[in-house]
mmCIF file as gemmi writes it, N, C-alpha and C atoms, coordinates in Angstrom:
data_model
loop_
_atom_site.group_PDB
_atom_site.id
_atom_site.type_symbol
_atom_site.label_atom_id
_atom_site.label_alt_id
_atom_site.label_comp_id
_atom_site.label_asym_id
_atom_site.label_entity_id
_atom_site.label_seq_id
_atom_site.pdbx_PDB_ins_code
_atom_site.Cartn_x
_atom_site.Cartn_y
_atom_site.Cartn_z
_atom_site.occupancy
_atom_site.B_iso_or_equiv
_atom_site.pdbx_formal_charge
_atom_site.auth_seq_id
_atom_site.auth_asym_id
_atom_site.pdbx_PDB_model_num
ATOM 1 N N . MET Axp A 1 ? -32.955 -219.064 -101.03 1 0 ? 1 A 1
ATOM 2 C CA . MET Axp A 1 ? -32.977 -217.701 -100.24 1 0 ? 1 A 1
ATOM 3 C C . MET Axp A 1 ? -32.337 -217.674 -98.795 1 0 ? 1 A 1
ATOM 4 N N . ILE Axp A 2 ? -32.227 -216.672 -98.675 1 0 ? 2 A 1
ATOM 5 C CA . ILE Axp A 2 ? -31.443 -216.389 -97.081 1 0 ? 2 A 1
ATOM 6 C C . ILE Axp A 2 ? -32.434 -216.062 -96.277 1 0 ? 2 A 1
ATOM 7 N N . THR Axp A 3 ? -32.475 -216.679 -95.32 1 0 ? 3 A 1
ATOM 8 C CA . THR Axp A 3 ? -33.753 -216.454 -94.061 1 0 ? 3 A 1
ATOM 9 C C . THR Axp A 3 ? -33.009 -215.456 -93.197 1 0 ? 3 A 1
ATOM 10 N N . MET Axp A 4 ? -33.78 -214.903 -92.352 1 0 ? 4 A 1
ATOM 11 C CA . MET Axp A 4 ? -33.301 -213.903 -91.289 1 0 ? 4 A 1
ATOM 12 C C . MET Axp A 4 ? -32.357 -214.743 -90.053 1 0 ? 4 A 1
ATOM 13 N N . ASN Axp A 5 ? -32.927 -215.996 -89.931 1 0 ? 5 A 1
ATOM 14 C CA . ASN Axp A 5 ? -32.201 -216.888 -89.018 1 0 ? 5 A 1
ATOM 15 C C . ASN Axp A 5 ? -30.621 -217.505 -89.7 1 0 ? 5 A 1
ATOM 16 N N . MET Axp A 6 ? -30.572 -217.366 -91.004 1 0 ? 6 A 1
ATOM 17 C CA . MET Axp A 6 ? -29.351 -217.649 -91.593 1 0 ? 6 A 1
ATOM 18 C C . MET Axp A 6 ? -28.227 -216.584 -91.514 1 0 ? 6 A 1
ATOM 19 N N . ARG Axp A 7 ? -28.777 -215.121 -91.791 1 0 ? 7 A 1
ATOM 20 C CA . ARG Axp A 7 ? -28.107 -214.363 -91.716 1 0 ? 7 A 1
ATOM 21 C C . ARG Axp A 7 ? -26.843 -214.243 -90.858 1 0 ? 7 A 1
ATOM 22 N N . PRO Axp A 8 ? -27.102 -214.056 -89.459 1 0 ? 8 A 1
ATOM 23 C CA . PRO Axp A 8 ? -25.947 -214.154 -88.465 1 0 ? 8 A 1
ATOM 24 C C . PRO Axp A 8 ? -24.786 -215.093 -88.877 1 0 ? 8 A 1
ATOM 25 N N . VAL Axp A 9 ? -25.278 -216.377 -89.069 1 0 ? 9 A 1
ATOM 26 C CA . VAL Axp A 9 ? -24.437 -217.419 -89.317 1 0 ? 9 A 1
ATOM 27 C C . VAL Axp A 9 ? -23.683 -216.845 -90.754 1 0 ? 9 A 1
ATOM 28 N N . LEU Axp A 10 ? -24.095 -216.707 -91.497 1 0 ? 10 A 1
ATOM 29 C CA . LEU Axp A 10 ? -23.299 -216.254 -92.576 1 0 ? 10 A 1
ATOM 30 C C . LEU Axp A 10 ? -22.391 -215.2 -92.619 1 0 ? 10 A 1
ATOM 31 N N . VAL Axp A 11 ? -22.992 -214.256 -91.692 1 0 ? 11 A 1
ATOM 32 C CA . VAL Axp A 11 ? -21.86 -213.122 -91.666 1 0 ? 11 A 1
ATOM 33 C C . VAL Axp A 11 ? -20.831 -213.715 -90.971 1 0 ? 11 A 1
ATOM 34 N N . LEU Axp A 12 ? -21.05 -214.448 -89.884 1 0 ? 12 A 1
ATOM 35 C CA . LEU Axp A 12 ? -20.036 -215.104 -88.982 1 0 ? 12 A 1
ATOM 36 C C . LEU Axp A 12 ? -19.009 -215.657 -89.944 1 0 ? 12 A 1
ATOM 37 N N . ILE Axp A 13 ? -19.582 -216.7 -90.561 1 0 ? 13 A 1
ATOM 38 C CA . ILE Axp A 13 ? -18.845 -217.528 -91.581 1 0 ? 13 A 1
ATOM 39 C C . ILE Axp A 13 ? -17.714 -216.608 -92.474 1 0 ? 13 A 1
ATOM 40 N N . GLY Axp A 14 ? -18.538 -215.539 -92.955 1 0 ? 14 A 1
ATOM 41 C CA . GLY Axp A 14 ? -17.656 -214.668 -93.993 1 0 ? 14 A 1
ATOM 42 C C . GLY Axp A 14 ? -16.684 -213.762 -93.349 1 0 ? 14 A 1
ATOM 43 N N . VAL Axp A 15 ? -16.984 -213.385 -91.973 1 0 ? 15 A 1
ATOM 44 C CA . VAL Axp A 15 ? -15.907 -212.822 -91.394 1 0 ? 15 A 1
ATOM 45 C C . VAL Axp A 15 ? -14.886 -213.689 -91.115 1 0 ? 15 A 1
ATOM 46 N N . ILE Axp A 16 ? -15.027 -214.884 -90.528 1 0 ? 16 A 1
ATOM 47 C CA . ILE Axp A 16 ? -14.079 -215.933 -90.12 1 0 ? 16 A 1
ATOM 48 C C . ILE Axp A 16 ? -13.077 -216.28 -91.666 1 0 ? 16 A 1
ATOM 49 N N . VAL Axp A 17 ? -13.575 -216.346 -92.636 1 0 ? 17 A 1
ATOM 50 C CA . VAL Axp A 17 ? -13.164 -216.843 -93.939 1 0 ? 17 A 1
ATOM 51 C C . VAL Axp A 17 ? -12.319 -215.34 -94.368 1 0 ? 17 A 1
ATOM 52 N N . ALA Axp A 18 ? -12.872 -214.207 -94.173 1 0 ? 18 A 1
ATOM 53 C CA . ALA Axp A 18 ? -12.209 -212.752 -94.462 1 0 ? 18 A 1
ATOM 54 C C . ALA Axp A 18 ? -10.836 -212.616 -93.602 1 0 ? 18 A 1
ATOM 55 N N . PHE Axp A 19 ? -11.054 -213.155 -92.242 1 0 ? 19 A 1
ATOM 56 C CA . PHE Axp A 19 ? -10.03 -213.106 -91.119 1 0 ? 19 A 1
ATOM 57 C C . PHE Axp A 19 ? -8.81 -213.763 -91.889 1 0 ? 19 A 1
ATOM 58 N N . LEU Axp A 20 ? -9.082 -215.144 -92.105 1 0 ? 20 A 1
ATOM 59 C CA . LEU Axp A 20 ? -7.936 -216.199 -92.427 1 0 ? 20 A 1
ATOM 60 C C . LEU Axp A 20 ? -7.453 -215.793 -93.577 1 0 ? 20 A 1
ATOM 61 N N . GLY Axp A 21 ? -8.172 -215.453 -94.452 1 0 ? 21 A 1
ATOM 62 C CA . GLY Axp A 21 ? -7.534 -214.885 -95.952 1 0 ? 21 A 1
ATOM 63 C C . GLY Axp A 21 ? -6.547 -213.47 -95.866 1 0 ? 21 A 1
ATOM 64 N N . PHE Axp A 22 ? -7.103 -212.825 -94.882 1 0 ? 22 A 1
ATOM 65 C CA . PHE Axp A 22 ? -6.257 -211.506 -94.562 1 0 ? 22 A 1
ATOM 66 C C . PHE Axp A 22 ? -4.886 -211.902 -93.781 1 0 ? 22 A 1
ATOM 67 N N . GLY Axp A 23 ? -5.021 -212.859 -92.889 1 0 ? 23 A 1
ATOM 68 C CA . GLY Axp A 23 ? -3.633 -213.456 -92.443 1 0 ? 23 A 1
ATOM 69 C C . GLY Axp A 23 ? -2.742 -213.974 -93.34 1 0 ? 23 A 1
ATOM 70 N N . TRP Axp A 24 ? -3.421 -215.067 -93.846 1 0 ? 24 A 1
ATOM 71 C CA . TRP Axp A 24 ? -2.453 -215.589 -95.386 1 0 ? 24 A 1
ATOM 72 C C . TRP Axp A 24 ? -2.038 -214.339 -96.063 1 0 ? 24 A 1
ATOM 73 N N . LEU Axp A 25 ? -2.58 -213.495 -96.435 1 0 ? 25 A 1
ATOM 74 C CA . LEU Axp A 25 ? -2.19 -212.566 -97.445 1 0 ? 25 A 1
ATOM 75 C C . LEU Axp A 25 ? -0.819 -211.807 -96.502 1 0 ? 25 A 1
ATOM 76 N N . MET Axp A 26 ? -1.249 -211.468 -95.236 1 0 ? 26 A 1
ATOM 77 C CA . MET Axp A 26 ? -0.199 -210.709 -94.632 1 0 ? 26 A 1
ATOM 78 C C . MET Axp A 26 ? 0.975 -211.475 -94.639 1 0 ? 26 A 1
ATOM 79 N N . GLN Axp A 27 ? 0.983 -212.717 -94.192 1 0 ? 27 A 1
ATOM 80 C CA . GLN Axp A 27 ? 2.139 -213.526 -94.198 1 0 ? 27 A 1
ATOM 81 C C . GLN Axp A 27 ? 2.785 -213.88 -95.519 1 0 ? 27 A 1
ATOM 82 N N . GLY Axp A 28 ? 1.782 -213.847 -96.825 1 0 ? 28 A 1
ATOM 83 C CA . GLY Axp A 28 ? 2.465 -214.078 -97.905 1 0 ? 28 A 1
ATOM 84 C C . GLY Axp A 28 ? 3.208 -212.933 -98.536 1 0 ? 28 A 1
ATOM 85 N N . VAL Axp A 29 ? 2.999 -211.653 -98.073 1 0 ? 29 A 1
ATOM 86 C CA . VAL Axp A 29 ? 3.495 -210.627 -98.446 1 0 ? 29 A 1
ATOM 87 C C . VAL Axp A 29 ? 4.822 -210.373 -97.569 1 0 ? 29 A 1
ATOM 88 N N . GLY Axp A 30 ? 4.703 -210.979 -96.538 1 0 ? 30 A 1
ATOM 89 C CA . GLY Axp A 30 ? 6.04 -210.934 -95.376 1 0 ? 30 A 1
ATOM 90 C C . GLY Axp A 30 ? 5.761 -209.986 -94.159 1 0 ? 30 A 1
ATOM 91 N N . ILE Axp A 31 ? 4.38 -209.255 -94.121 1 0 ? 31 A 1
ATOM 92 C CA . ILE Axp A 31 ? 4.458 -208.638 -92.852 1 0 ? 31 A 1
ATOM 93 C C . ILE Axp A 31 ? 4.172 -209.344 -91.615 1 0 ? 31 A 1
ATOM 94 N N . LEU Axp A 32 ? 3.643 -210.439 -91.858 1 0 ? 32 A 1
ATOM 95 C CA . LEU Axp A 32 ? 3.634 -211.455 -90.486 1 0 ? 32 A 1
ATOM 96 C C . LEU Axp A 32 ? 4.631 -212.333 -90.608 1 0 ? 32 A 1
ATOM 97 N N . PRO Axp A 33 ? 5.873 -212.524 -90.178 1 0 ? 33 A 1
ATOM 98 C CA . PRO Axp A 33 ? 6.589 -213.712 -90.389 1 0 ? 33 A 1
ATOM 99 C C . PRO Axp A 33 ? 6.663 -214.319 -89.068 1 0 ? 33 A 1
ATOM 100 N N . GLY Axp A 34 ? 7.216 -215.625 -89.459 1 0 ? 34 A 1
ATOM 101 C CA . GLY Axp A 34 ? 7.275 -216.592 -88.634 1 0 ? 34 A 1
ATOM 102 C C . GLY Axp A 34 ? 6.669 -217.915 -89.291 1 0 ? 34 A 1
ATOM 103 N N . SER Axp A 35 ? 6.48 -218.16 -90.248 1 0 ? 35 A 1
ATOM 104 C CA . SER Axp A 35 ? 5.915 -219.538 -90.697 1 0 ? 35 A 1
ATOM 105 C C . SER Axp A 35 ? 6.385 -219.735 -92.082 1 0 ? 35 A 1
ATOM 106 N N . PHE Axp A 36 ? 6.179 -220.913 -92.546 1 0 ? 36 A 1
ATOM 107 C CA . PHE Axp A 36 ? 6.506 -221.456 -93.919 1 0 ? 36 A 1
ATOM 108 C C . PHE Axp A 36 ? 5.774 -220.458 -95.053 1 0 ? 36 A 1
ATOM 109 N N . MET Axp A 37 ? 4.896 -219.711 -94.43 1 0 ? 37 A 1
ATOM 110 C CA . MET Axp A 37 ? 4.069 -219.015 -95.407 1 0 ? 37 A 1
ATOM 111 C C . MET Axp A 37 ? 4.482 -217.837 -95.844 1 0 ? 37 A 1
ATOM 112 N N . SER Axp A 38 ? 5.294 -217.3 -95.097 1 0 ? 38 A 1
ATOM 113 C CA . SER Axp A 38 ? 6.013 -216.005 -94.968 1 0 ? 38 A 1
ATOM 114 C C . SER Axp A 38 ? 7.088 -215.617 -96.329 1 0 ? 38 A 1
ATOM 115 N N . GLY Axp A 39 ? 6.61 -214.643 -96.745 1 0 ? 39 A 1
ATOM 116 C CA . GLY Axp A 39 ? 7.469 -214.153 -98.205 1 0 ? 39 A 1
ATOM 117 C C . GLY Axp A 39 ? 6.996 -214.887 -99.506 1 0 ? 39 A 1
ATOM 118 N N . SER Axp A 40 ? 5.933 -215.872 -99.234 1 0 ? 40 A 1
ATOM 119 C CA . SER Axp A 40 ? 5.768 -216.824 -100.375 1 0 ? 40 A 1
ATOM 120 C C . SER Axp A 40 ? 4.327 -216.138 -101.324 1 0 ? 40 A 1
ATOM 121 N N . GLN Axp A 41 ? 4.601 -215.822 -102.606 1 0 ? 41 A 1
ATOM 122 C CA . GLN Axp A 41 ? 3.487 -215.471 -103.507 1 0 ? 41 A 1
ATOM 123 C C . GLN Axp A 41 ? 2.335 -216.247 -103.394 1 0 ? 41 A 1
ATOM 124 N N . PHE Axp A 42 ? 2.634 -217.353 -103.554 1 0 ? 42 A 1
ATOM 125 C CA . PHE Axp A 42 ? 1.448 -218.244 -103.488 1 0 ? 42 A 1
ATOM 126 C C . PHE Axp A 42 ? 0.397 -217.937 -102.534 1 0 ? 42 A 1
ATOM 127 N N . TRP Axp A 43 ? 1.042 -218.005 -101.102 1 0 ? 43 A 1
ATOM 128 C CA . TRP Axp A 43 ? 0.115 -217.655 -100.026 1 0 ? 43 A 1
ATOM 129 C C . TRP Axp A 43 ? -0.699 -216.157 -99.98 1 0 ? 43 A 1
ATOM 130 N N . ALA Axp A 44 ? 0.364 -215.314 -100.575 1 0 ? 44 A 1
ATOM 131 C CA . ALA Axp A 44 ? -0.507 -214.045 -100.806 1 0 ? 44 A 1
ATOM 132 C C . ALA Axp A 44 ? -1.636 -214.005 -101.891 1 0 ? 44 A 1
ATOM 133 N N . MET Axp A 45 ? -1.389 -214.862 -102.866 1 0 ? 45 A 1
ATOM 134 C CA . MET Axp A 45 ? -2.317 -214.935 -103.862 1 0 ? 45 A 1
ATOM 135 C C . MET Axp A 45 ? -3.567 -215.617 -103.292 1 0 ? 45 A 1
ATOM 136 N N . VAL Axp A 46 ? -3.346 -216.746 -102.429 1 0 ? 46 A 1
ATOM 137 C CA . VAL Axp A 46 ? -4.433 -217.593 -101.997 1 0 ? 46 A 1
ATOM 138 C C . VAL Axp A 46 ? -5.038 -216.597 -100.701 1 0 ? 46 A 1
ATOM 139 N N . GLY Axp A 47 ? -4.631 -215.966 -100.131 1 0 ? 47 A 1
ATOM 140 C CA . GLY Axp A 47 ? -4.98 -215.06 -99.015 1 0 ? 47 A 1
ATOM 141 C C . GLY Axp A 47 ? -5.856 -214.096 -99.344 1 0 ? 47 A 1
ATOM 142 N N . GLY Axp A 48 ? -5.4 -213.274 -100.498 1 0 ? 48 A 1
ATOM 143 C CA . GLY Axp A 48 ? -6.099 -212.269 -101.455 1 0 ? 48 A 1
ATOM 144 C C . GLY Axp A 48 ? -7.683 -212.585 -101.705 1 0 ? 48 A 1
ATOM 145 N N . LEU Axp A 49 ? -7.473 -213.988 -102.339 1 0 ? 49 A 1
ATOM 146 C CA . LEU Axp A 49 ? -8.719 -214.352 -103.039 1 0 ? 49 A 1
ATOM 147 C C . LEU Axp A 49 ? -9.51 -214.806 -101.885 1 0 ? 49 A 1
ATOM 148 N N . THR Axp A 50 ? -9.076 -215.561 -100.942 1 0 ? 50 A 1
ATOM 149 C CA . THR Axp A 50 ? -9.829 -215.811 -99.552 1 0 ? 50 A 1
ATOM 150 C C . THR Axp A 50 ? -10.508 -214.738 -98.728 1 0 ? 50 A 1
ATOM 151 N N . PHE Axp A 51 ? -9.879 -213.924 -98.87 1 0 ? 51 A 1
ATOM 152 C CA . PHE Axp A 51 ? -10.182 -212.739 -98.341 1 0 ? 51 A 1
ATOM 153 C C . PHE Axp A 51 ? -11.412 -212.048 -98.954 1 0 ? 51 A 1
ATOM 154 N N . LEU Axp A 52 ? -11.421 -212.088 -100.339 1 0 ? 52 A 1
ATOM 155 C CA . LEU Axp A 52 ? -12.548 -211.568 -101.297 1 0 ? 52 A 1
ATOM 156 C C . LEU Axp A 52 ? -13.594 -212.468 -101.184 1 0 ? 52 A 1
ATOM 157 N N . ILE Axp A 53 ? -13.607 -213.536 -101.228 1 0 ? 53 A 1
ATOM 158 C CA . ILE Axp A 53 ? -14.706 -214.66 -100.768 1 0 ? 53 A 1
ATOM 159 C C . ILE Axp A 53 ? -15.437 -214.241 -99.655 1 0 ? 53 A 1
ATOM 160 N N . GLY Axp A 54 ? -14.689 -214.094 -98.579 1 0 ? 54 A 1
ATOM 161 C CA . GLY Axp A 54 ? -15.327 -213.793 -97.419 1 0 ? 54 A 1
ATOM 162 C C . GLY Axp A 54 ? -15.838 -212.514 -97.398 1 0 ? 54 A 1
ATOM 163 N N . VAL Axp A 55 ? -15.291 -211.695 -97.915 1 0 ? 55 A 1
ATOM 164 C CA . VAL Axp A 55 ? -15.98 -210.132 -98.01 1 0 ? 55 A 1
ATOM 165 C C . VAL Axp A 55 ? -17.274 -210.446 -98.876 1 0 ? 55 A 1
ATOM 166 N N . ALA Axp A 56 ? -17.365 -211.402 -100.039 1 0 ? 56 A 1
ATOM 167 C CA . ALA Axp A 56 ? -18.487 -211.402 -100.787 1 0 ? 56 A 1
ATOM 168 C C . ALA Axp A 56 ? -19.54 -212.428 -100.139 1 0 ? 56 A 1
ATOM 169 N N . ILE Axp A 57 ? -19.088 -213.342 -99.095 1 0 ? 57 A 1
ATOM 170 C CA . ILE Axp A 57 ? -20.179 -213.794 -98.211 1 0 ? 57 A 1
ATOM 171 C C . ILE Axp A 57 ? -20.969 -213.078 -97.426 1 0 ? 57 A 1
ATOM 172 N N . VAL Axp A 58 ? -20.237 -212.045 -96.638 1 0 ? 58 A 1
ATOM 173 C CA . VAL Axp A 58 ? -20.664 -210.995 -95.938 1 0 ? 58 A 1
ATOM 174 C C . VAL Axp A 58 ? -21.709 -209.945 -96.411 1 0 ? 58 A 1
ATOM 175 N N . ALA Axp A 59 ? -20.984 -209.641 -97.817 1 0 ? 59 A 1
ATOM 176 C CA . ALA Axp A 59 ? -21.834 -208.757 -98.521 1 0 ? 59 A 1
ATOM 177 C C . ALA Axp A 59 ? -23.249 -209.311 -99.158 1 0 ? 59 A 1
ATOM 178 N N . THR Axp A 60 ? -23.175 -210.668 -99.549 1 0 ? 60 A 1
ATOM 179 C CA . THR Axp A 60 ? -24.16 -211.721 -100.241 1 0 ? 60 A 1
ATOM 180 C C . THR Axp A 60 ? -25.245 -211.634 -98.821 1 0 ? 60 A 1
ATOM 181 N N . SER Axp A 61 ? -24.591 -211.647 -97.648 1 0 ? 61 A 1
ATOM 182 C CA . SER Axp A 61 ? -25.787 -212.189 -96.469 1 0 ? 61 A 1
ATOM 183 C C . SER Axp A 61 ? -26.766 -211.019 -96.088 1 0 ? 61 A 1
ATOM 184 N N . PHE Axp A 62 ? -26.163 -209.687 -96.373 1 0 ? 62 A 1
ATOM 185 C CA . PHE Axp A 62 ? -27.033 -208.591 -96.119 1 0 ? 62 A 1
ATOM 186 C C . PHE Axp A 62 ? -27.796 -208.051 -97.474 1 0 ? 62 A 1
ATOM 187 N N . ARG Axp A 63 ? -27.616 -208.717 -98.43 1 0 ? 63 A 1
ATOM 188 C CA . ARG Axp A 63 ? -28.665 -208.552 -99.682 1 0 ? 63 A 1
ATOM 189 C C . ARG Axp A 63 ? -30.131 -208.868 -99.003 1 0 ? 63 A 1
ATOM 190 N N . LYS Axp A 64 ? -31.112 -207.948 -99.614 1 0 ? 64 A 1
ATOM 191 C CA . LYS Axp A 64 ? -32.357 -208.25 -99.124 1 0 ? 64 A 1
ATOM 192 C C . LYS Axp A 64 ? -32.772 -209.233 -100.224 1 0 ? 64 A 1
ATOM 193 N N . GLY Axp A 65 ? -33.811 -210.006 -99.638 1 0 ? 65 A 1
ATOM 194 C CA . GLY Axp A 65 ? -34.546 -211.214 -100.796 1 0 ? 65 A 1
ATOM 195 C C . GLY Axp A 65 ? -35.583 -210.628 -101.515 1 0 ? 65 A 1
ATOM 196 N N . LYS Axp A 66 ? -36.037 -211.05 -102.376 1 0 ? 66 A 1
ATOM 197 C CA . LYS Axp A 66 ? -37.05 -210.811 -103.112 1 0 ? 66 A 1
ATOM 198 C C . LYS Axp A 66 ? -38.554 -210.783 -102.449 1 0 ? 66 A 1
């Protein structure tokens, strides 16, 4: 069960994970150039999945307990 004290920590973790995933996604599709990840389909997929995991963590942290 998620307690009220854990909620801000989970939101912060979810936002950080989503932010990293979004960055990887943008590098993978070539919008953010300048690294070995730029233009790589692998990093686009990993970034998209990581972004969705971060969003899921944030969404789960806002669910009300029973």
